[in-house]
C-alpha positions in Angstrom: 150.7 79.3 -109.8 148.2 78.8 -112.1 147.3 81.7 -114.5 143.4 82.1 -112.9 145.2 82.3 -109.5 147.5 84.5 -110.4 144.7 87.0 -112.2 142.6 86.4 -108.8 145.6 87.8 -106.6 146.4 90.7 -109.0 142.9 91.5 -108.9 142.8 91.6 -105.2 146.0 93.4 -105.0 144.9 96.2 -107.6 141.3 96.7 -105.6 143.6 97.2 -102.6 145.7 99.8 -104.2 142.9 101.7 -105.4 141.2 101.7 -101.9 144.6 103.0 -100.5 144.3 105.9 -103.0 141.0 106.7 -102.1 141.7 106.7 -98.3 145.0 108.6 -98.8 142.8 111.5 -100.9 140.4 111.7 -97.9 140.1 115.2 -96.5 142.5 115.5 -93.1 140.9 118.6 -91.6 137.2 117.7 -91.8 136.3 114.7 -90.2 132.6 114.6 -91.3 133.1 114.4 -94.6 136.1 112.0 -94.6 133.7 109.4 -92.3 130.9 110.3 -95.0 133.3 109.0 -97.6 134.6 105.9 -95.7 131.0 104.9 -95.3 130.3 105.2 -99.0 133.6 103.2 -99.7 132.3 100.4 -96.8 129.1 100.2 -98.8 130.7 99.2 -101.8 132.4 96.3 -100.1 128.9 94.4 -99.7 128.0 91.4 -101.6 131.8 90.3 -101.9 132.4 87.1 -103.6 134.0 83.9 -101.5 137.0 84.1 -103.7 137.8 87.4 -102.8 137.2 87.4 -98.7 140.6 88.2 -98.0 141.5 90.9 -100.4 137.9 92.3 -99.2 139.1 91.9 -95.8 142.3 93.9 -96.6 140.3 96.5 -97.9 138.2 96.7 -94.9 140.9 96.7 -92.5 142.5 99.8 -94.2 138.8 101.9 -94.3 139.0 100.4 -90.3 142.2 102.2 -90.0 141.2 105.4 -91.7 137.6 105.4 -90.0 139.5 105.1 -86.2 141.9 107.8 -86.9 139.0 110.4 -88.3 137.0 109.0 -85.5 139.4 110.0 -82.6 139.9 113.5 -84.7 136.0 114.2 -84.0 135.8 112.6 -80.9 138.6 115.4 -79.8 136.6 117.7 -81.3 133.5 116.9 -79.6 134.9 116.9 -76.5 136.3 120.3 -76.7 133.3 121.6 -78.0 134.5 122.1 -81.4 132.1 120.9 -83.2 128.9 122.2 -81.3 127.5 124.0 -84.4 127.9 121.4 -86.5 126.7 118.4 -84.3 123.8 117.8 -86.4 126.3 116.8 -89.3 129.3 115.1 -87.3 127.0 112.7 -85.0 124.9 110.9 -87.4 128.3 110.8 -89.6 130.1 109.0 -87.2 127.3 107.0 -85.9 126.7 105.7 -89.5 130.1 105.3 -90.4 130.9 103.2 -87.4 127.8 100.9 -87.8 128.5 100.4 -91.5 131.7 99.3 -90.4 130.3 96.6 -88.1 128.1 95.7 -90.2 130.9 94.9 -93.0 132.8 92.8 -90.6 129.8 90.8 -89.9 129.0 90.3 -93.5 132.7 88.7 -93.7 131.7 86.5 -90.5 128.7 85.3 -92.6 130.6 84.9 -95.9 133.5 82.6 -93.8 131.1 80.7 -92.1 129.1 80.0 -95.2 132.2 78.9 -97.3 134.7 77.4 -95.1 133.4 74.0 -95.7 133.9 74.5 -99.5 136.7 76.5 -100.0 140.3 76.7 -98.0 139.3 79.6 -96.0 142.2 80.4 -93.6 140.8 80.6 -90.0 143.0 83.7 -89.4 140.5 85.7 -91.7 137.8 84.4 -89.4 139.4 85.6 -86.2 140.2 89.2 -88.1 136.9 89.8 -88.8 135.3 88.6 -85.3 137.8 90.9 -83.5 137.0 94.0 -86.1 133.5 93.8 -85.9 133.4 93.4 -82.1 135.5 96.3 -81.8 133.7 98.5 -84.1 129.9 97.5 -82.3 132.1 98.9 -78.8 132.9 101.9 -81.2 129.4 102.6 -81.7 128.5 102.1 -78.0 131.1 104.6 -76.9 130.0 107.1 -79.3 126.2 106.8 -78.1 127.7 107.1 -74.5 129.6 110.5 -75.4 126.5 112.1 -76.9 124.2 110.8 -74.0 121.8 109.0 -76.3 120.4 105.5 -77.3 122.7 103.4 -79.4 121.1 102.0 -82.6 118.9 98.9 -81.9 120.8 95.4 -81.9 124.3 96.3 -81.4 124.3 94.4 -78.0 123.1 91.5 -80.0 125.5 91.9 -82.8 128.1 92.1 -80.3 126.9 89.1 -78.5 126.6 86.9 -81.6 130.0 87.7 -82.4 131.3 86.7 -79.2 129.3 83.5 -79.4 130.7 82.5 -83.1 134.2 83.3 -81.6 133.5 80.8 -78.8 131.9 77.8 -81.0 135.2 78.7 -83.3 137.4 78.1 -80.4 139.4 81.5 -81.0 138.1 84.0 -78.5 141.8 84.2 -77.0 143.7 83.9 -80.2 146.1 86.5 -80.3 146.1 88.9 -83.5 148.1 92.0 -85.0 146.5 94.9 -86.0 147.5 95.0 -89.8 147.2 98.4 -89.8 148.6 100.2 -86.6 150.5 98.9 -83.6 149.6 96.3 -81.0 147.9 92.9 -80.7 144.2 92.0 -79.6 142.2 89.5 -79.3 138.1 88.8 -79.7 137.6 88.4 -75.7 139.6 91.7 -75.4 137.9 93.5 -77.4 134.4 92.0 -76.1 135.4 92.8 -72.5 136.2 96.8 -73.6 132.7 97.3 -74.7 131.2 95.4 -71.6 133.5 97.1 -68.9 132.4 100.8 -70.7 128.8 99.7 -70.3 129.4 98.2 -66.5 131.0 101.7 -65.6 127.4 103.6 -65.8 128.2 105.9 -68.7 124.9 107.3 -68.7 125.5 109.0 -65.4 129.3 110.1 -67.1 130.2 113.3 -68.7 131.3 112.7 -72.1 135.3 113.5 -70.9 134.1 110.7 -68.4 133.1 108.1 -71.0 136.4 108.7 -73.0 139.0 108.5 -70.0 137.0 104.7 -69.2 137.6 104.0 -72.5 141.2 104.7 -71.8 141.4 102.9 -68.5 139.7 99.6 -69.8 142.7 99.6 -72.0 145.0 100.2 -69.5 143.5 97.8 -67.5 142.9 95.1 -70.0 145.6 92.5 -68.4 143.4 92.4 -65.3 140.2 91.8 -67.0 138.6 88.3 -67.2 135.5 86.6 -68.3 134.2 83.0 -67.4 131.4 80.9 -68.2 128.4 80.7 -65.8 129.3 82.2 -62.1 132.6 83.1 -61.0 132.5 85.1 -57.8 135.8 87.3 -58.3 133.5 89.2 -61.0 130.6 91.9 -60.1 129.0 91.9 -63.8 127.7 89.4 -66.3 126.5 89.2 -69.9 123.5 86.9 -71.3 125.0 86.0 -74.9 121.4 84.5 -75.8 119.6 87.6 -74.7 122.0 90.0 -76.2 121.2 92.7 -74.1 123.6 95.4 -72.1 125.6 93.4 -68.8 123.8 93.3 -65.6 125.2 93.3 -62.0 125.3 89.6 -60.8 123.0 88.7 -58.2 124.4 86.3 -56.0 120.6 85.0 -55.0 119.5 84.2 -58.4 120.9 81.8 -60.7 122.6 83.0 -63.9 121.2 82.6 -67.3 122.4 79.4 -69.1 124.5 81.2 -71.9 125.7 83.7 -69.2 129.6 85.0 -68.9 130.6 86.6 -65.7 133.1 89.4 -66.5 135.0 92.3 -64.8 138.5 93.0 -63.3 140.0 90.0 -61.4 141.8 91.9 -58.7 140.1 94.4 -56.7 143.4 95.1 -54.7 145.2 95.8 -58.1 142.4 98.5 -59.2 142.7 99.9 -55.8 146.6 100.3 -56.2 146.0 101.9 -59.0 143.5 104.8 -57.8 146.2 105.0 -55.1 149.1 105.7 -57.3 147.2 108.3 -59.5 145.5 109.9 -55.9 149.7 110.1 -54.4 150.9 111.5 -57.9 153.0 108.3 -58.0 151.1 107.9 -61.8 150.8 110.7 -63.9 147.1 111.2 -65.7 149.4 111.2 -69.1 149.8 107.3 -68.6 146.3 106.7 -69.8 146.4 109.5 -72.6 147.5 112.5 -73.8 145.7 115.7 -72.1 144.3 114.4 -69.2 144.3 116.1 -65.9 144.3 114.4 -62.3 140.8 115.8 -61.4 139.1 114.1 -64.3 141.1 111.0 -63.7 140.3 110.5 -60.0 136.6 111.1 -60.3 136.4 108.5 -63.2 138.5 106.1 -61.1 136.1 106.3 -58.1 133.0 105.8 -60.3 134.5 102.8 -61.8 135.7 101.5 -58.5 131.8 101.7 -57.1 130.5 99.6 -60.0 133.4 97.5 -61.4 134.7 96.0 -57.8 133.2 94.0 -55.2 134.4 95.6 -52.5 134.2 98.7 -51.0 137.0 100.8 -52.8 136.9 102.9 -49.4 138.0 100.0 -47.6 141.9 100.1 -46.7 144.0 98.2 -49.1 145.8 95.1 -47.5 149.3 96.0 -46.3 
């Protein structure tokens, strides 16, 4: 290894250690203050030189992990009414942090695409940036739905652009392990989470139902699918060219050229899930802690009306 490469690697490792120290010093009991500091750190990651892309992405993922922890805390406080007096502080801080997080991932995608042909940049850096960016955009949307407000302009366009880049690179289903936290995912899975949440008509849900819907989408991830053009299994589509929220499929009209159909691959399995919860054979805690059966059942029934092609009240096949 040349002295230049050793210096570059050492500098990136030092930067990541410094960022880890700043994350460790975040106030644990004040999500608004913690997220505001994370937003400041994210701003400092703008204008990254191509040679430092890998190190910058590692720092970004560390901030993402920290932001998600405090965002979940902010969501719990919001749902339980603990932040009503400080909503004017908490709400815009959460939105700003999630928006900057999405922007930083997008800037990494732009940097990778601009320099991949000139430098030996690993494709894994692109996949991590795309998946992280789509997940952050979905987080912005969920926070808007929780508060029953319009999301920032351009979030759907950003999500569609990121997914389109993944399609062009052939990596929509490339699995990745989240560097911080557990579990694996892919760009398509994160994209579908945002699409399915929007397809449940969250504008007519309570904040608690929006939170439950996100959990149910994660639980049903293996049954979600996306196809180019028309797919009779799915009741919804999203137009990547328009960059707007999903629409229900009209079987009498052709889909746009860059439409992607999506939804639950098996209506029957979703109806069985509803039946298991109703019959007390699957506890509400399967979808997350501190959920009650009434809220889960109400949400499942609403999602069945919007997600499925058949009437969920029809009897299941034996």
